[in-house]
C-alpha angles and dihedrals in degrees: 000000000000122000132193113221112196119189119193115207125225113239115281094012097147097105094049090043093054092047093051096038099096092055091044092051092047090059091049090049089054090054090048092049088053091052092243102111117095098172142332137183147127132268108240113225089227134035095274139098087227108039094176113194091356086077127186138305098212145309142261125214123179113190143148121258133167092246145341094273091055091049092049092048090051091049093047090058094054113131090224089062092048091047093052095249093122122058087195145340129221125197122199134173109255129204113203112214103161139071090032 
């Protein structure tokens, strides 16, 4: 089943985010290599693809996991959480409707 993982950044998290980004991306690459990643990306803090020093307010990952517990365990091990980028993470079952 698919799960949406939503990370909410702490204020002014850009420095911590940039430091932890390589490890975060490596985990996403693993999901992609396994064919489980649907999409992933950050929420810019301003209306721009490149928010510069404004940074980001969080991230969204949609990926396939065997069950909710597996998705939560994966999310709890995110380097952004360990680095203090995320104030919190929520994991919800997700039903993809479009594109079909």
